[in-house]
C-alpha positions as CSV (number, residue, x, y, z in Angstrom):
1,M,-9.1,-5.1,11.6
2,R,-7.6,-8.6,11.8
3,A,-3.9,-8.6,11.3
4,K,-2.2,-11.2,9.0
5,R,1.3,-9.8,9.4
6,I,2.9,-7.2,11.7
7,K,6.3,-5.7,10.9
8,S,8.4,-3.1,12.7
9,G,11.5,-1.2,11.8
10,S,13.5,1.0,14.1
11,E,11.3,4.0,13.2
12,A,7.9,2.7,11.9
13,S,5.4,-0.2,12.1
14,Y,3.3,-1.8,9.5
15,V,0.3,-4.2,9.6
16,V,-1.1,-6.2,6.8
17,T,-4.7,-7.2,7.4
18,Q,-6.6,-10.3,6.4
19,D,-8.2,-8.1,3.7
20,D,-4.7,-7.2,2.3
21,E,-4.9,-3.6,3.6
22,I,-1.8,-2.0,4.9
23,Y,-1.7,0.3,7.9
24,V,1.4,2.3,8.9
25,W,2.5,4.5,11.8
26,G,5.6,5.9,13.3
27,W,8.3,8.4,12.4
28,N,8.1,9.7,8.8
29,E,10.7,12.4,8.5
30,H,12.1,10.8,5.3
31,G,8.7,9.6,3.9
32,N,9.4,6.0,5.0
33,L,5.7,5.4,5.7
34,A,4.9,5.6,2.0
35,T,2.0,7.9,2.7
36,G,3.1,10.6,0.2
37,D,4.1,13.1,2.8
38,K,6.6,13.5,5.7
39,E,4.1,13.8,8.6
40,D,4.6,11.4,11.6
41,R,1.7,9.2,12.4
42,H,0.9,8.4,16.0
43,A,-1.9,6.0,15.2
44,P,-2.3,3.5,12.3
45,V,-3.4,5.0,9.0
46,K,-4.4,2.9,5.9
47,L,-2.3,3.2,2.8
48,N,-4.6,4.2,0.0
49,N,-2.1,5.1,-2.7
50,L,-1.9,1.5,-4.1
51,D,-4.5,-1.3,-4.5
52,F,-3.3,-4.3,-2.5
53,K,-6.5,-6.3,-2.6
54,G,-5.9,-10.0,-3.5
55,K,-2.1,-9.3,-3.9
56,D,-1.0,-10.7,-0.6
57,P,1.4,-7.8,0.2
58,Q,4.6,-8.6,2.0
59,V,6.3,-5.9,4.0
60,F,10.1,-5.8,4.7
61,C,11.4,-2.9,6.8
62,G,14.4,-1.7,8.7
63,G,15.7,1.7,9.7
64,A,14.2,4.3,7.4
65,A,13.3,2.0,4.6
66,V,10.3,-0.1,3.6
67,I,9.8,-2.5,0.7
68,I,6.3,-3.7,-0.1
69,G,6.2,-6.7,-2.4
70,L,3.0,-7.7,-4.2
71,R,3.1,-11.4,-5.3
72,L,6.4,-10.7,-7.2
73,I,4.4,-9.0,-9.9
74,K,4.9,-5.4,-8.7
75,S,6.8,-3.9,-5.9
76,F,7.7,-0.5,-4.7
77,S,10.3,0.7,-2.2
78,Y,11.3,3.8,-0.4
79,L,15.0,4.2,0.2
80,R,16.2,7.1,2.4
81,N,18.8,8.2,-0.2
82,F,16.3,8.5,-3.0
83,R,13.6,10.3,-1.0
84,K,10.8,9.2,-3.4
85,I,8.8,6.2,-4.2
86,L,10.1,3.9,-7.0
87,T,7.7,1.8,-9.0
88,R,8.3,-1.6,-10.6
């Protein structure tokens, strides 16, 4: 894995690879890792729920929130108050 970007919030970390894959790990009590569950991750796991290939994903995070932008065409975000993933 060759990292293109590394981002870290207070509770989780995110890596975007040269192949536009996203790996996440950290505290996931509120689902802020975007893995579809609330299990903490102690080692990086690849996000497989969206296709990021060729979309140059950008990750913005802080606290228990993450926003992943995909070339301004699509984005999804998780916000602690909503406790679900929003699309578009």
